[in-house]
Backbone as CSV, one residue per row, in Angstrom:
resi,resn,N_x,N_y,N_z,CA_x,CA_y,CA_z,C_x,C_y,C_z
1,MET,26.043,-34.529,-11.217,24.807,-33.994,-11.720,23.855,-33.602,-10.580
2,TYR,23.841,-34.428,-9.516,22.975,-34.116,-8.381,23.380,-32.802,-7.714
3,GLU,24.691,-32.553,-7.646,25.135,-31.299,-7.036,24.667,-30.106,-7.859
4,PHE,24.672,-30.242,-9.180,24.166,-29.158,-10.031,22.710,-28.850,-9.680
5,PHE,21.887,-29.887,-9.567,20.476,-29.671,-9.243,20.299,-29.173,-7.810
6,ALA,21.167,-29.596,-6.896,21.134,-29.057,-5.533,21.459,-27.567,-5.567
7,ASN,22.481,-27.192,-6.340,22.836,-25.776,-6.475,21.689,-24.983,-7.111
8,LEU,21.077,-25.545,-8.125,19.945,-24.892,-8.776,18.796,-24.698,-7.782
9,THR,18.554,-25.695,-6.959,17.502,-25.600,-5.945,17.818,-24.501,-4.940
10,VAL,19.082,-24.370,-4.549,19.479,-23.306,-3.621,19.235,-21.938,-4.248
11,VAL,19.570,-21.784,-5.504,19.352,-20.502,-6.188,17.853,-20.204,-6.260
12,ILE,17.048,-21.200,-6.597,15.598,-21.018,-6.632,15.073,-20.673,-5.245
13,HIS,15.621,-21.312,-4.228,15.240,-21.048,-2.840,15.506,-19.575,-2.490
14,LEU,16.679,-19.089,-2.865,17.027,-17.689,-2.598,16.084,-16.748,-3.357
15,ILE,15.795,-17.062,-4.595,14.875,-16.232,-5.384,13.497,-16.215,-4.724
16,PHE,13.044,-17.359,-4.241,11.747,-17.422,-3.563,11.745,-16.556,-2.307
17,ILE,12.815,-16.631,-1.530,12.921,-15.825,-0.311,12.864,-14.339,-0.656
18,LEU,13.629,-13.933,-1.659,13.616,-12.527,-2.079,12.249,-12.126,-2.606
19,PHE,11.581,-13.029,-3.314,10.235,-12.748,-3.808,9.257,-12.593,-2.647
20,ALA,9.365,-13.453,-1.636,8.475,-13.345,-0.477,8.684,-12.015,0.245
21,ILE,9.927,-11.559,0.300,10.221,-10.301,0.999,9.806,-9.094,0.166
22,PHE,10.229,-9.051,-1.078,10.083,-7.838,-1.891,9.149,-7.985,-3.096
23,GLY,8.545,-9.141,-3.281,7.733,-9.395,-4.463,6.563,-8.447,-4.634
24,GLY,6.063,-7.907,-3.527,4.964,-6.956,-3.623,5.320,-5.726,-4.444
25,LEU,6.593,-5.389,-4.485,7.023,-4.231,-5.284,6.800,-4.451,-6.776
26,LEU,6.755,-5.701,-7.197,6.517,-5.997,-8.605,5.110,-5.591,-9.037
27,PHE,4.231,-5.329,-8.060,2.883,-4.865,-8.374,2.912,-3.616,-9.247
28,PHE,3.907,-2.761,-9.019,3.996,-1.509,-9.764,4.358,-1.742,-11.234
29,ILE,4.804,-2.946,-11.556,5.118,-3.320,-12.933,4.030,-4.237,-13.494
30,PHE,3.609,-5.184,-12.689,2.656,-6.208,-13.119,1.678,-6.457,-11.978
31,SER,0.481,-5.880,-12.065,-0.464,-5.894,-10.942,-0.940,-7.298,-10.561
32,LYS,-0.934,-8.226,-11.486,-1.408,-9.587,-11.181,-0.416,-10.383,-10.326
33,VAL,0.757,-9.827,-10.074,1.765,-10.526,-9.265,1.255,-10.774,-7.842
34,ILE,0.297,-9.997,-7.413,-0.259,-10.166,-6.064,-0.795,-11.587,-5.875
35,TYR,-1.361,-12.165,-6.940,-1.917,-13.516,-6.833,-0.841,-14.567,-6.596
36,PHE,0.384,-14.250,-6.919,1.510,-15.149,-6.656,2.232,-14.751,-5.372
37,HIS,2.292,-13.439,-5.141,3.049,-12.963,-3.992,2.370,-13.267,-2.663
38,LEU,1.069,-13.049,-2.578,0.392,-13.275,-1.296,0.559,-14.705,-0.782
39,PRO,0.392,-15.744,-1.610,0.662,-17.099,-1.097,2.129,-17.295,-0.688
40,ALA,3.058,-16.716,-1.448,4.482,-16.827,-1.088,4.746,-16.125,0.233
41,LEU,4.141,-14.964,0.426,4.292,-14.219,1.670,3.712,-14.997,2.845
42,ILE,2.519,-15.526,2.661,1.891,-16.311,3.735,2.750,-17.523,4.086
43,TRP,3.274,-18.198,3.065,4.130,-19.359,3.316,5.395,-18.937,4.076
44,GLY,6.027,-17.851,3.642,7.242,-17.380,4.301,6.996,-17.013,5.757
45,VAL,5.904,-16.330,6.012,5.563,-15.966,7.396,5.309,-17.234,8.213
46,TYR,4.570,-18.178,7.634,4.292,-19.438,8.327,5.582,-20.164,8.696
47,VAL,6.482,-20.293,7.734,7.740,-21.011,7.981,8.544,-20.329,9.078
48,GLU,8.621,-19.008,9.036,9.416,-18.288,10.034,8.786,-18.331,11.421
49,LEU,7.483,-18.132,11.504,6.841,-18.040,12.816,6.581,-19.385,13.467
50,THR,6.567,-20.463,12.697,6.313,-21.784,13.274,7.569,-22.639,13.372
51,ASN,8.721,-22.041,13.015,9.985,-22.772,13.071,9.926,-24.028,12.191
52,SER,9.229,-23.918,11.076,9.097,-25.035,10.135,10.284,-25.062,9.183
53,VAL,10.350,-26.122,8.403,11.409,-26.267,7.403,10.761,-26.244,6.025
54,CYS,11.304,-25.438,5.148,10.804,-25.341,3.780,11.096,-26.643,3.040
55,PRO,10.160,-27.119,2.229,10.413,-28.344,1.458,11.625,-28.242,0.531
56,LEU,11.980,-27.032,0.118,13.172,-26.895,-0.724,14.433,-27.324,0.024
57,THR,14.442,-27.141,1.334,15.578,-27.594,2.144,15.707,-29.103,2.067
58,TYR,14.586,-29.799,2.181,14.615,-31.259,2.078,15.077,-31.700,0.691
59,LEU,14.616,-30.998,-0.339,15.038,-31.330,-1.701,16.540,-31.110,-1.870
60,GLU,17.043,-29.996,-1.365,18.487,-29.723,-1.446,19.282,-30.835,-0.774
61,ASN,18.874,-31.197,0.442,19.588,-32.238,1.183,19.502,-33.591,0.480
62,TRP,18.339,-33.910,-0.068,18.173,-35.174,-0.786,19.079,-35.217,-2.003
63,LEU,19.132,-34.126,-2.754,19.995,-34.079,-3.934,21.468,-34.204,-3.548
64,LEU,21.862,-33.534,-2.486,23.251,-33.666,-2.027,23.543,-35.098,-1.610
65,HIS,22.621,-35.704,-0.881,22.804,-37.087,-0.435,22.917,-38.038,-1.630
66,ARG,22.045,-37.847,-2.626,22.086,-38.690,-3.826,23.390,-38.507,-4.593
67,GLY,23.962,-37.318,-4.490,25.219,-37.056,-5.165,26.430,-37.469,-4.346
68,GLY,26.173,-38.057,-3.165,27.270,-38.502,-2.313,27.977,-37.359,-1.599
69,LEU,27.305,-36.248,-1.431,27.899,-35.083,-0.775,27.163,-34.780,0.521
70,THR,27.865,-34.171,1.444,27.207,-33.710,2.664,27.113,-32.191,2.686
71,ILE,27.988,-31.528,1.933,27.946,-30.074,1.823,28.193,-29.697,0.363
72,TYR,27.936,-28.453,0.048,28.167,-27.962,-1.300,29.654,-27.763,-1.521
73,SER,30.147,-28.191,-2.676,31.568,-27.988,-2.966,31.796,-26.716,-3.776
74,ASN,30.751,-26.184,-4.390,30.857,-24.956,-5.178,31.072,-23.782,-4.233
75,SER,32.180,-23.087,-4.363,32.528,-22.058,-3.395,31.554,-20.887,-3.384
76,PHE,31.025,-20.463,-4.541,30.087,-19.338,-4.561,28.826,-19.692,-3.785
77,ILE,28.254,-20.838,-4.103,27.037,-21.280,-3.424,27.306,-21.431,-1.933
78,LYS,28.367,-22.131,-1.604,28.682,-22.423,-0.206,29.011,-21.153,0.579
79,ASN,29.760,-20.247,-0.016,30.224,-19.069,0.718,29.247,-17.910,0.739
80,TYR,28.407,-17.775,-0.289,27.584,-16.571,-0.386,26.085,-16.821,-0.271
81,ILE,25.585,-17.888,-0.846,24.137,-18.100,-0.841,23.678,-18.888,0.383
82,ILE,24.378,-19.961,0.721,23.979,-20.791,1.862,23.879,-19.973,3.150
83,PRO,24.851,-19.090,3.467,24.717,-18.305,4.703,23.505,-17.361,4.716
84,ILE,23.029,-16.959,3.541,21.836,-16.110,3.494,20.594,-16.943,3.799
85,ILE,20.508,-18.117,3.213,19.335,-18.969,3.401,19.356,-19.645,4.771
86,TYR,20.519,-20.079,5.182,20.667,-20.804,6.448,21.705,-20.110,7.330
87,PRO,21.324,-19.005,7.985,22.291,-18.308,8.848,22.836,-19.244,9.926
88,GLU,24.098,-19.072,10.243,24.786,-19.969,11.164,24.156,-19.974,12.558
89,ASN,23.781,-18.825,13.053,23.255,-18.724,14.423,21.742,-18.562,14.440
90,LEU,21.045,-19.223,13.540,19.604,-19.106,13.459,18.952,-19.828,14.632
91,THR,18.234,-19.065,15.434,17.524,-19.618,16.585,16.028,-19.448,16.351
92,ALA,15.235,-20.083,17.202,13.779,-19.937,17.091,13.383,-18.471,17.292
93,ASN,14.031,-17.788,18.235,13.711,-16.371,18.463,14.083,-15.521,17.256
94,LEU,15.236,-15.780,16.666,15.645,-15.018,15.484,14.677,-15.266,14.334
95,GLN,14.189,-16.504,14.203,13.207,-16.790,13.161,11.937,-15.988,13.375
96,ILE,11.521,-15.833,14.606,10.326,-15.026,14.898,10.579,-13.579,14.512
97,TYR,11.753,-13.053,14.836,12.086,-11.677,14.446,12.115,-11.524,12.929
98,LEU,12.639,-12.527,12.238,12.650,-12.487,10.773,11.224,-12.524,10.221
99,GLY,10.372,-13.321,10.842,8.975,-13.365,10.432,8.282,-12.031,10.642
100,ILE,8.562,-11.386,11.769,7.997,-10.062,12.050,8.535,-9.041,11.052
101,ALA,9.815,-9.133,10.721,10.402,-8.225,9.724,9.746,-8.443,8.364
102,LEU,9.497,-9.685,8.003,8.825,-10.009,6.741,7.443,-9.369,6.699
103,ILE,6.710,-9.486,7.779,5.378,-8.877,7.856,5.480,-7.361,7.763
104,THR,6.397,-6.769,8.505,6.551,-5.312,8.542,6.915,-4.755,7.170
105,ILE,7.883,-5.366,6.519,8.292,-4.916,5.183,7.110,-4.963,4.229
106,ASN,6.341,-6.031,4.297,5.231,-6.175,3.365,4.036,-5.307,3.730
107,ILE,3.859,-4.963,4.986,2.833,-3.975,5.340,3.182,-2.649,4.679
108,PHE,4.448,-2.282,4.719,4.895,-1.049,4.072,4.663,-1.116,2.556
109,ILE,5.063,-2.217,1.935,4.910,-2.369,0.487,3.436,-2.316,0.098
110,TYR,2.599,-3.061,0.812,1.177,-3.065,0.464,0.517,-1.729,0.816
111,GLY,1.071,-1.010,1.768,0.607,0.358,2.025,0.852,1.236,0.812
112,LEU,2.026,1.105,0.205,2.325,1.850,-1.022,1.375,1.464,-2.152
113,ILE,1.064,0.182,-2.224,0.138,-0.290,-3.262,-1.244,0.322,-3.050
114,ILE,-1.709,0.335,-1.815,-3.024,0.907,-1.513,-3.052,2.380,-1.838
115,ILE,-1.987,3.102,-1.502,-1.904,4.525,-1.830,-1.987,4.723,-3.342
116,LYS,-1.271,3.904,-4.085,-1.310,4.007,-5.549,-2.699,3.735,-6.090
117,LEU,-3.366,2.728,-5.562,-4.704,2.384,-6.028,-5.717,3.470,-5.703
118,LYS,-5.562,4.129,-4.570,-6.480,5.220,-4.186,-6.303,6.437,-5.076
119,LYS,-5.116,6.634,-5.639,-4.854,7.775,-6.504,-5.494,7.615,-7.881
120,LYS,-5.848,6.392,-8.224,-6.426,6.156,-9.565,-7.825,6.683,-9.656
């Protein structure tokens, strides 16, 4: 049961990461998403630029430990999602580049939002 919740946490973690990267695009569907996206974006930038660890990582590890596991046994999670969230060669410098990419992508997205708002 713990592995199921660990897997669920990993999926939620991936969804959060994707939301932090691309969530601003949801503005074009639901304008109030900005109130959720901006804190997620700030958190994502903080984690990447300060070499911090997301609390979801601790939750995943705790659930695995409680389930008596050290790694995920589910092949889909282990083979496809874990490498996206936790790249094998992740260094402090690469995290900074990822943080800069996160900022750059969202500057572009929010630029599109500003252009749309000015057209109204």
